[in-house]
Each structure stands twice: as C-alpha cells, then as structure tokens.
A tleap script that builds the chain and sets N, CA, C and O, in Angstrom:
source leaprc.protein.ff14SB
mol = sequence {
  NMET LEU VAL GLU ALA MET LYS LYS ALA GLY
  THR VAL ASP ASP PRO VAL ALA VAL LYS LYS
  ALA LEU MET ALA MET THR TYR ASP GLY LEU
  TRP LYS ILE ARG PHE ASP GLU ARG GLY GLU
  ALA ILE PHE ASN PHE ASP VAL VAL ARG LEU
  LYS LYS GLY GLY ALA LEU GLU VAL THR HIE
  ILE ASN PRO CSER
}
set mol.1.N position { 38.004 241.386 238.637 }
set mol.1.CA position { 37.035 241.117 239.674 }
set mol.1.C position { 37.729 240.484 240.876 }
set mol.1.O position { 37.417 240.798 242.024 }
set mol.2.N position { 38.670 239.595 240.597 }
set mol.2.CA position { 39.406 238.941 241.668 }
set mol.2.C position { 40.235 239.948 242.452 }
set mol.2.O position { 40.287 239.883 243.680 }
set mol.3.N position { 40.879 240.869 241.762 }
set mol.3.CA position { 41.679 241.893 242.436 }
set mol.3.C position { 40.789 242.745 243.346 }
set mol.3.O position { 41.171 243.060 244.473 }
set mol.4.N position { 39.615 243.111 242.858 }
set mol.4.CA position { 38.687 243.899 243.669 }
set mol.4.C position { 38.243 243.112 244.901 }
set mol.4.O position { 38.106 243.688 245.980 }
set mol.5.N position { 38.019 241.811 244.756 }
set mol.5.CA position { 37.633 240.969 245.895 }
set mol.5.C position { 38.768 240.887 246.909 }
set mol.5.O position { 38.524 240.906 248.115 }
set mol.6.N position { 40.014 240.796 246.426 }
set mol.6.CA position { 41.170 240.770 247.334 }
set mol.6.C position { 41.282 242.086 248.099 }
set mol.6.O position { 41.578 242.091 249.293 }
set mol.7.N position { 41.045 243.199 247.408 }
set mol.7.CA position { 41.075 244.505 248.075 }
set mol.7.C position { 39.982 244.573 249.142 }
set mol.7.O position { 40.223 245.034 250.257 }
set mol.8.N position { 38.787 244.113 248.793 }
set mol.8.CA position { 37.656 244.141 249.725 }
set mol.8.C position { 37.925 243.238 250.927 }
set mol.8.O position { 37.577 243.583 252.057 }
set mol.9.N position { 38.544 242.082 250.682 }
set mol.9.CA position { 38.849 241.141 251.760 }
set mol.9.C position { 40.038 241.609 252.598 }
set mol.9.O position { 40.193 241.199 253.748 }
set mol.10.N position { 40.873 242.464 252.019 }
set mol.10.CA position { 42.051 242.949 252.728 }
set mol.10.C position { 43.173 241.937 252.800 }
set mol.10.O position { 44.049 242.038 253.659 }
set mol.11.N position { 43.157 240.959 251.905 }
set mol.11.CA position { 44.178 239.914 251.910 }
set mol.11.C position { 44.302 239.285 250.534 }
set mol.11.O position { 43.364 239.301 249.738 }
set mol.12.N position { 45.479 238.730 250.271 }
set mol.12.CA position { 45.677 237.917 249.069 }
set mol.12.C position { 46.043 236.486 249.467 }
set mol.12.O position { 46.170 235.607 248.614 }
set mol.13.N position { 46.210 236.265 250.777 }
set mol.13.CA position { 46.680 234.969 251.285 }
set mol.13.C position { 45.593 234.110 251.921 }
set mol.13.O position { 45.847 232.955 252.263 }
set mol.14.N position { 44.387 234.650 252.087 }
set mol.14.CA position { 43.311 233.912 252.738 }
set mol.14.C position { 42.214 233.609 251.718 }
set mol.14.O position { 41.328 234.435 251.496 }
set mol.15.N position { 42.269 232.425 251.095 }
set mol.15.CA position { 41.299 232.113 250.039 }
set mol.15.C position { 39.849 232.114 250.522 }
set mol.15.O position { 38.948 232.426 249.743 }
set mol.16.N position { 39.607 231.777 251.767 }
set mol.16.CA position { 38.233 231.767 252.291 }
set mol.16.C position { 37.686 233.193 252.343 }
set mol.16.O position { 36.544 233.435 251.955 }
set mol.17.N position { 38.502 234.138 252.825 }
set mol.17.CA position { 38.068 235.539 252.902 }
set mol.17.C position { 37.882 236.132 251.513 }
set mol.17.O position { 36.943 236.894 251.282 }
set mol.18.N position { 38.774 235.784 250.587 }
set mol.18.CA position { 38.667 236.299 249.216 }
set mol.18.C position { 37.417 235.742 248.549 }
set mol.18.O position { 36.698 236.480 247.876 }
set mol.19.N position { 37.148 234.446 248.726 }
set mol.19.CA position { 35.949 233.841 248.148 }
set mol.19.C position { 34.696 234.486 248.717 }
set mol.19.O position { 33.754 234.764 247.974 }
set mol.20.N position { 34.670 234.727 250.026 }
set mol.20.CA position { 33.514 235.356 250.660 }
set mol.20.C position { 33.274 236.749 250.067 }
set mol.20.O position { 32.134 237.116 249.782 }
set mol.21.N position { 34.347 237.520 249.885 }
set mol.21.CA position { 34.225 238.853 249.299 }
set mol.21.C position { 33.766 238.772 247.852 }
set mol.21.O position { 32.927 239.561 247.418 }
set mol.22.N position { 34.316 237.816 247.102 }
set mol.22.CA position { 33.960 237.636 245.693 }
set mol.22.C position { 32.493 237.267 245.535 }
set mol.22.O position { 31.809 237.785 244.652 }
set mol.23.N position { 32.012 236.378 246.384 }
set mol.23.CA position { 30.624 235.927 246.297 }
set mol.23.C position { 29.640 237.030 246.696 }
set mol.23.O position { 28.473 236.981 246.308 }
set mol.24.N position { 30.096 238.022 247.466 }
set mol.24.CA position { 29.212 239.075 247.958 }
set mol.24.C position { 29.185 240.305 247.059 }
set mol.24.O position { 28.402 241.224 247.298 }
set mol.25.N position { 30.029 240.336 246.026 }
set mol.25.CA position { 30.126 241.558 245.234 }
set mol.25.C position { 29.490 241.421 243.861 }
set mol.25.O position { 29.286 240.319 243.352 }
set mol.26.N position { 29.184 242.564 243.281 }
set mol.26.CA position { 28.774 242.662 241.888 }
set mol.26.C position { 29.805 243.528 241.202 }
set mol.26.O position { 30.060 244.655 241.627 }
set mol.27.N position { 30.398 243.010 240.144 }
set mol.27.CA position { 31.436 243.731 239.419 }
set mol.27.C position { 30.819 244.373 238.184 }
set mol.27.O position { 30.194 243.694 237.369 }
set mol.28.N position { 30.995 245.667 238.053 }
set mol.28.CA position { 30.421 246.397 236.934 }
set mol.28.C position { 31.536 246.752 235.955 }
set mol.28.O position { 32.079 247.856 235.989 }
set mol.29.N position { 31.870 245.800 235.081 }
set mol.29.CA position { 32.882 246.011 234.059 }
set mol.29.C position { 32.217 245.994 232.697 }
set mol.29.O position { 31.188 246.642 232.505 }
set mol.30.N position { 32.786 245.264 231.747 }
set mol.30.CA position { 32.166 245.118 230.435 }
set mol.30.C position { 30.760 244.547 230.592 }
set mol.30.O position { 29.822 244.970 229.917 }
set mol.31.N position { 30.635 243.578 231.497 }
set mol.31.CA position { 29.341 243.049 231.906 }
set mol.31.C position { 29.208 243.256 233.393 }
set mol.31.O position { 30.216 243.362 234.093 }
set mol.32.N position { 27.992 243.317 233.893 }
set mol.32.CA position { 27.761 243.355 235.336 }
set mol.32.C position { 27.706 241.905 235.788 }
set mol.32.O position { 26.775 241.175 235.448 }
set mol.33.N position { 28.714 241.488 236.560 }
set mol.33.CA position { 28.866 240.078 236.935 }
set mol.33.C position { 28.693 239.916 238.438 }
set mol.33.O position { 29.190 240.717 239.230 }
set mol.34.N position { 27.980 238.862 238.810 }
set mol.34.CA position { 27.861 238.459 240.212 }
set mol.34.C position { 27.766 236.934 240.234 }
set mol.34.O position { 27.674 236.298 239.185 }
set mol.35.N position { 27.787 236.361 241.419 }
set mol.35.CA position { 27.702 234.913 241.565 }
set mol.35.C position { 26.489 234.544 242.394 }
set mol.35.O position { 26.131 235.254 243.333 }
set mol.36.N position { 25.847 233.418 242.042 }
set mol.36.CA position { 24.729 232.941 242.851 }
set mol.36.C position { 25.267 232.118 244.013 }
set mol.36.O position { 26.480 231.996 244.181 }
set mol.37.N position { 24.373 231.557 244.811 }
set mol.37.CA position { 24.781 230.818 246.005 }
set mol.37.C position { 25.595 229.564 245.707 }
set mol.37.O position { 26.285 229.060 246.593 }
set mol.38.N position { 25.532 229.053 244.488 }
set mol.38.CA position { 26.326 227.880 244.091 }
set mol.38.C position { 27.651 228.268 243.453 }
set mol.38.O position { 28.455 227.398 243.120 }
set mol.39.N position { 27.891 229.577 243.279 }
set mol.39.CA position { 29.133 230.033 242.664 }
set mol.39.C position { 29.052 230.149 241.151 }
set mol.39.O position { 30.072 230.345 240.490 }
set mol.40.N position { 27.855 230.032 240.595 }
set mol.40.CA position { 27.670 230.175 239.150 }
set mol.40.C position { 27.626 231.654 238.782 }
set mol.40.O position { 26.945 232.436 239.446 }
set mol.41.N position { 28.340 232.044 237.739 }
set mol.41.CA position { 28.366 233.436 237.297 }
set mol.41.C position { 27.038 233.829 236.674 }
set mol.41.O position { 26.462 233.083 235.882 }
set mol.42.N position { 26.563 235.009 237.041 }
set mol.42.CA position { 25.352 235.584 236.464 }
set mol.42.C position { 25.745 236.940 235.921 }
set mol.42.O position { 26.312 237.756 236.647 }
set mol.43.N position { 25.454 237.197 234.654 }
set mol.43.CA position { 25.843 238.479 234.081 }
set mol.43.C position { 24.842 238.934 233.039 }
set mol.43.O position { 24.172 238.133 232.389 }
set mol.44.N position { 24.764 240.260 232.902 }
set mol.44.CA position { 23.908 240.882 231.892 }
set mol.44.C position { 24.585 240.772 230.534 }
set mol.44.O position { 25.812 240.734 230.445 }
set mol.45.N position { 23.782 240.721 229.480 }
set mol.45.CA position { 24.349 240.718 228.139 }
set mol.45.C position { 23.306 241.225 227.147 }
set mol.45.O position { 22.124 241.325 227.472 }
set mol.46.N position { 23.749 241.537 225.956 }
set mol.46.CA position { 22.865 242.001 224.892 }
set mol.46.C position { 22.821 240.990 223.766 }
set mol.46.O position { 23.835 240.382 223.425 }
set mol.47.N position { 21.642 240.814 223.189 }
set mol.47.CA position { 21.469 240.009 221.985 }
set mol.47.C position { 21.209 241.004 220.862 }
set mol.47.O position { 20.259 241.785 220.925 }
set mol.48.N position { 22.054 240.975 219.837 }
set mol.48.CA position { 21.937 241.924 218.731 }
set mol.48.C position { 21.564 241.147 217.471 }
set mol.48.O position { 22.229 240.181 217.098 }
set mol.49.N position { 20.484 241.591 216.824 }
set mol.49.CA position { 20.045 240.965 215.573 }
set mol.49.C position { 20.143 242.000 214.458 }
set mol.49.O position { 19.669 243.129 214.592 }
set mol.50.N position { 20.760 241.598 213.373 }
set mol.50.CA position { 20.836 242.449 212.189 }
set mol.50.C position { 19.733 241.994 211.247 }
set mol.50.O position { 19.740 240.860 210.767 }
set mol.51.N position { 18.792 242.882 210.988 }
set mol.51.CA position { 17.663 242.539 210.125 }
set mol.51.C position { 17.942 242.967 208.690 }
set mol.51.O position { 18.828 243.776 208.415 }
set mol.52.N position { 17.167 242.403 207.803 }
set mol.52.CA position { 17.283 242.729 206.391 }
set mol.52.C position { 17.154 244.240 206.198 }
set mol.52.O position { 16.261 244.863 206.772 }
set mol.53.N position { 18.011 244.812 205.420 }
set mol.53.CA position { 18.012 246.249 205.196 }
set mol.53.C position { 18.935 246.993 206.146 }
set mol.53.O position { 19.050 248.215 206.056 }
set mol.54.N position { 19.603 246.276 207.067 }
set mol.54.CA position { 20.578 246.890 207.954 }
set mol.54.C position { 20.050 247.348 209.293 }
set mol.54.O position { 20.810 247.900 210.089 }
set mol.55.N position { 18.769 247.138 209.574 }
set mol.55.CA position { 18.226 247.554 210.870 }
set mol.55.C position { 18.747 246.648 211.981 }
set mol.55.O position { 18.840 245.432 211.811 }
set mol.56.N position { 19.081 247.247 213.107 }
set mol.56.CA position { 19.544 246.493 214.272 }
set mol.56.C position { 18.429 246.383 215.294 }
set mol.56.O position { 17.683 247.336 215.523 }
set mol.57.N position { 18.323 245.228 215.897 }
set mol.57.CA position { 17.404 245.022 217.016 }
set mol.57.C position { 18.250 244.543 218.184 }
set mol.57.O position { 18.900 243.502 218.090 }
set mol.58.N position { 18.250 245.295 219.294 }
set mol.58.CA position { 19.057 244.955 220.466 }
set mol.58.C position { 18.137 244.625 221.625 }
set mol.58.O position { 17.255 245.412 221.970 }
set mol.59.N position { 18.339 243.466 222.225 }
set mol.59.CA position { 17.582 243.042 223.407 }
set mol.59.C position { 18.550 242.898 224.559 }
set mol.59.O position { 19.500 242.119 224.481 }
set mol.60.N position { 18.317 243.649 225.638 }
set mol.60.CA position { 19.168 243.575 226.821 }
set mol.60.C position { 18.646 242.484 227.745 }
set mol.60.O position { 17.472 242.505 228.115 }
set mol.61.N position { 19.481 241.545 228.120 }
set mol.61.CA position { 19.109 240.444 228.999 }
set mol.61.C position { 19.705 240.715 230.384 }
set mol.61.O position { 20.918 240.869 230.521 }
set mol.62.N position { 18.862 240.772 231.393 }
set mol.62.CA position { 19.288 241.014 232.756 }
set mol.62.C position { 18.759 239.900 233.638 }
set mol.62.O position { 17.660 240.018 234.179 }
set mol.63.N position { 19.521 238.810 233.800 }
set mol.63.CA position { 19.033 237.692 234.617 }
set mol.63.C position { 18.841 238.104 236.067 }
set mol.63.O position { 19.596 238.917 236.601 }
set mol.64.N position { 17.848 237.549 236.680 }
set mol.64.CA position { 17.578 237.871 238.093 }
set mol.64.C position { 18.367 237.003 239.014 }
set mol.64.O position { 18.260 237.139 240.233 }
savepdb mol mol.pdb
quit
C-alpha cells in the first residue's frame, strides 16, 4: 500500500505528499484497506463460524 501511495505521490522523499496520497486511497489487496480522517485503518473482513456437523457460516463485515 505504501509503494502504491509513493507511486501516486510521484515521490519517495516527501513524507507529506506520500501521507496525503496514502490517506486518499483505498487499497484492494487481501483486504480492502483505507484510512479515516484520524489515520485509523478501516478494512473489510470475514467472520467464519464452523457449526456442529461441519457447516460453515460466513459473515462479511464492511465497515463504513
């Protein structure tokens, strides 16, 4: 994600520009990650429950 932000900012030497690019992007990797206005990471994830008898229950969590 950091490398993508550096590419978007067009620099590796300007931390302010890299941070601005990082805060403005959503990275779609293993998880879809973005940052809120305070710099806290927000990402989607799955909760998987294995029930008796082997049945799986998957709940996708997508924070707003």
